[in-house]
C-alpha positions as a Markdown table, in Angstrom:
| # | Residue | x | y | z |
|---|---|---|---|---|
| 1 | Met | -0.4 | -0.3 | 0.4 |
| 2 | Ala | 1.1 | 3.5 | -1.3 |
| 3 | Tyr | 1.5 | 6.3 | 1.2 |
| 4 | Lys | -1.0 | 9.3 | 0.4 |
| 5 | Pro | -0.6 | 12.2 | 2.7 |
| 6 | Lys | -3.6 | 13.6 | 4.3 |
| 7 | Val | -4.8 | 16.7 | 2.8 |
| 8 | Gly | -6.5 | 19.5 | 4.8 |
| 9 | Ala | -9.8 | 21.1 | 4.6 |
| 10 | Thr | -10.4 | 22.8 | 1.1 |
| 11 | Met | -10.6 | 26.3 | 1.0 |
| 12 | Ala | -13.6 | 27.1 | -1.0 |
| 13 | Ala | -13.2 | 31.2 | -0.9 |
| 14 | Pro | -10.5 | 32.7 | -2.9 |
| 15 | Asn | -7.9 | 34.7 | -2.1 |
| 16 | Val | -8.1 | 38.2 | -3.0 |
| 17 | Ile | -5.3 | 39.6 | -1.2 |
| 18 | Pro | -2.1 | 38.9 | -4.4 |
| 19 | Met | -5.3 | 40.9 | -5.7 |
| 20 | Ala | -5.3 | 43.6 | -4.5 |
| 21 | Asp | -1.7 | 43.7 | -4.1 |
| 22 | Ile | -1.1 | 43.9 | -8.1 |
| 23 | Met | -3.8 | 46.7 | -8.3 |
| 24 | Leu | -2.0 | 48.4 | -5.4 |
| 25 | Val | 0.9 | 48.3 | -8.1 |
| 26 | Leu | -1.6 | 48.9 | -11.0 |
| 27 | Leu | -2.6 | 52.8 | -9.4 |
| 28 | Ile | 1.1 | 53.0 | -8.4 |
| 29 | Ile | 1.9 | 53.2 | -12.1 |
| 30 | Met | -0.9 | 54.5 | -13.4 |
| 31 | Met | -0.4 | 57.6 | -11.3 |
| 32 | Val | 3.3 | 58.0 | -11.6 |
| 33 | Val | 3.1 | 57.7 | -15.6 |
| 34 | Thr | -0.4 | 60.4 | -16.3 |
| 35 | Pro | 1.3 | 63.1 | -16.0 |
| 36 | Met | 4.1 | 61.9 | -17.9 |
| 37 | Leu | 1.7 | 61.5 | -21.0 |
| 38 | Gln | 0.8 | 65.2 | -21.3 |
| 39 | Lys | 2.6 | 67.5 | -23.2 |
| 40 | Gly | 3.5 | 71.0 | -22.7 |
| 41 | Val | 2.7 | 73.2 | -19.9 |
| 42 | Thr | -0.8 | 72.9 | -18.5 |
| 43 | Val | -2.1 | 76.2 | -19.3 |
| 44 | Asp | -6.3 | 77.2 | -18.7 |
| 45 | Met | -6.5 | 77.3 | -22.1 |
| 46 | Ala | -10.2 | 80.1 | -23.3 |
| 47 | His | -13.4 | 77.4 | -24.5 |
| 48 | Thr | -15.1 | 79.0 | -27.6 |
| 49 | Arg | -18.8 | 77.6 | -29.7 |
| 50 | Asn | -16.8 | 77.8 | -33.1 |
| 51 | Trp | -14.4 | 75.5 | -32.6 |
| 52 | Glu | -12.3 | 73.1 | -35.2 |
| 53 | Asn | -11.0 | 69.9 | -34.4 |
| 54 | Met | -6.8 | 69.6 | -34.6 |
| 55 | Pro | -5.3 | 66.2 | -35.1 |
| 56 | Ala | -2.3 | 66.8 | -35.6 |
| 57 | Ala | -1.5 | 68.4 | -31.9 |
| 58 | Asp | -1.5 | 65.8 | -31.0 |
| 59 | Arg | 1.2 | 63.4 | -32.7 |
| 60 | Asp | 4.1 | 63.1 | -31.1 |
| 61 | Asp | 6.3 | 65.5 | -33.7 |
| 62 | Ala | 3.6 | 68.5 | -32.9 |
| 63 | Val | 5.1 | 72.0 | -32.8 |
| 64 | Leu | 3.2 | 73.4 | -29.7 |
| 65 | Ile | 3.8 | 76.8 | -27.9 |
| 66 | Ala | 2.4 | 77.5 | -24.8 |
| 67 | Val | 1.6 | 81.3 | -23.6 |
| 68 | Thr | 1.2 | 81.8 | -19.7 |
| 69 | Arg | -0.7 | 83.6 | -17.5 |
| 70 | Asp | 2.1 | 85.5 | -16.3 |
| 71 | Gly | 4.2 | 86.0 | -20.5 |
| 72 | His | 5.7 | 82.9 | -19.9 |
| 73 | Leu | 6.8 | 80.6 | -23.4 |
| 74 | Tyr | 7.1 | 77.2 | -24.1 |
| 75 | Met | 8.7 | 75.3 | -26.3 |
| 76 | Gly | 7.0 | 71.4 | -25.4 |
| 77 | Asn | 8.4 | 71.1 | -21.9 |
| 78 | Gln | 11.4 | 74.0 | -22.3 |
| 79 | Glu | 11.1 | 77.8 | -21.2 |
| 80 | Ile | 12.6 | 79.7 | -24.0 |
| 81 | Ser | 13.0 | 83.3 | -24.0 |
| 82 | Ala | 10.6 | 85.6 | -27.1 |
| 83 | Asp | 14.0 | 86.1 | -29.2 |
| 84 | Gln | 15.1 | 81.8 | -29.4 |
| 85 | Ile | 11.2 | 81.6 | -30.5 |
| 86 | Thr | 11.6 | 82.2 | -34.6 |
| 87 | Asp | 15.2 | 80.1 | -34.5 |
| 88 | Gln | 13.9 | 76.9 | -32.7 |
| 89 | Val | 10.7 | 76.9 | -34.9 |
| 90 | Lys | 13.0 | 76.5 | -37.5 |
| 91 | Asp | 15.2 | 74.5 | -35.8 |
| 92 | Lys | 12.1 | 72.6 | -35.2 |
| 93 | Ile | 10.6 | 72.2 | -38.7 |
| 94 | Ala | 13.8 | 72.3 | -40.7 |
| 95 | Asp | 12.7 | 68.8 | -41.8 |
| 96 | Lys | 9.4 | 68.4 | -41.4 |
| 97 | Leu | 6.6 | 67.9 | -44.9 |
| 98 | Asp | 3.6 | 69.6 | -42.7 |
| 99 | Lys | 5.1 | 73.1 | -41.3 |
| 100 | Thr | 2.2 | 73.4 | -38.6 |
| 101 | Val | 2.7 | 75.0 | -35.5 |
| 102 | Phe | 0.2 | 75.4 | -32.5 |
| 103 | Ile | 0.0 | 77.4 | -30.2 |
| 104 | Arg | -1.7 | 77.2 | -26.7 |
| 105 | Ala | -2.4 | 79.8 | -24.4 |
| 106 | Asp | -4.0 | 80.5 | -21.3 |
| 107 | Ala | -7.4 | 82.9 | -21.6 |
| 108 | Gly | -5.6 | 85.0 | -19.1 |
| 109 | Ala | -2.3 | 85.8 | -21.2 |
| 110 | Lys | -1.5 | 89.3 | -22.4 |
| 111 | Tyr | -3.7 | 89.7 | -26.4 |
| 112 | Gly | 0.1 | 91.4 | -26.9 |
| 113 | Asp | 2.1 | 88.8 | -25.6 |
| 114 | Val | 0.4 | 86.1 | -28.0 |
| 115 | Lys | 0.5 | 88.0 | -31.0 |
| 116 | Lys | 3.7 | 88.4 | -30.9 |
| 117 | Val | 4.6 | 84.5 | -30.6 |
| 118 | Val | 1.9 | 84.3 | -33.9 |
| 119 | Asp | 4.8 | 87.2 | -35.7 |
| 120 | Asp | 7.7 | 85.5 | -34.2 |
| 121 | Val | 6.0 | 82.1 | -35.9 |
| 122 | Arg | 5.8 | 83.8 | -39.0 |
| 123 | Asp | 8.7 | 85.0 | -39.1 |
| 124 | Ala | 10.7 | 81.3 | -38.5 |
| 125 | Gly | 8.6 | 80.8 | -42.1 |
| 126 | Val | 5.1 | 78.9 | -41.2 |
| 127 | Asp | 2.1 | 79.5 | -42.5 |
| 128 | Asn | 0.0 | 77.3 | -40.8 |
| 129 | Val | -0.7 | 78.3 | -36.6 |
| 130 | Gly | -3.2 | 77.1 | -35.3 |
| 131 | Leu | -4.7 | 78.4 | -32.0 |
| 132 | Leu | -5.6 | 75.9 | -29.5 |
| 133 | Thr | -8.3 | 76.5 | -27.4 |
| 134 | Leu | -11.0 | 74.1 | -25.5 |
| 135 | Lys | -14.8 | 73.0 | -27.0 |
| 136 | Asp | -17.1 | 74.9 | -25.1 |
| 137 | Glu | -20.2 | 72.6 | -23.7 |
| 138 | Ser | -22.3 | 75.2 | -22.7 |
| 139 | Ala | -23.3 | 76.7 | -26.3 |
| 140 | Gly | -25.4 | 74.9 | -28.7 |
| 141 | Pro | -23.4 | 72.6 | -31.9 |
| 142 | Pro | -21.5 | 74.8 | -33.6 |
| 143 | Pro | -22.9 | 76.8 | -37.0 |
| 144 | Pro | -22.4 | 75.3 | -40.5 |
| 145 | Pro | -18.9 | 76.9 | -42.5 |
| 146 | Leu | -19.4 | 79.4 | -44.4 |
| 147 | Gly | -20.3 | 78.0 | -48.0 |
| 148 | Glu | -22.9 | 75.6 | -46.9 |
| 149 | Gln | -26.3 | 76.9 | -47.0 |
| 150 | Thr | -29.1 | 75.2 | -44.3 |
| 151 | Thr | -32.1 | 74.8 | -46.0 |
| 152 | Asn | -35.7 | 74.8 | -43.5 |
| 153 | Pro | -37.3 | 70.8 | -44.9 |
| 154 | Gly | -40.8 | 73.1 | -44.9 |
| 155 | Thr | -39.3 | 76.3 | -47.6 |
| 156 | Pro | -39.1 | 75.2 | -51.1 |
């Protein structure tokens, strides 16, 4: 007769402690990684009803300039001075086919500061400048683009 060890009572409930440990580790990883996913400096952008989706601004190689409320300028995460914008933009767009620069201005930034950045970007040879805004959720749908006529079904 072979030796057969005695087995203890079988536990019917699953052990959730390892699962809780894994979930806490995943939570910590998400808390650390999430701030790194944001490109550029955080600014409180203006809200607008007539917005246009600009998916090119989300690309990794997009040229983003941020203008903060207090007038500081950032290209990506690096602060730059106003006299460096033209040279920096020329370097960034030199080997690109799409020569578009996006400007993220704080809603409280001075108009003159944003205008100066746009002028400096244009001096670098950029034809397409995108001013990034947020969609105003409180407004209705945006009006149709110019040239498109909406007709009322009840009128001839």
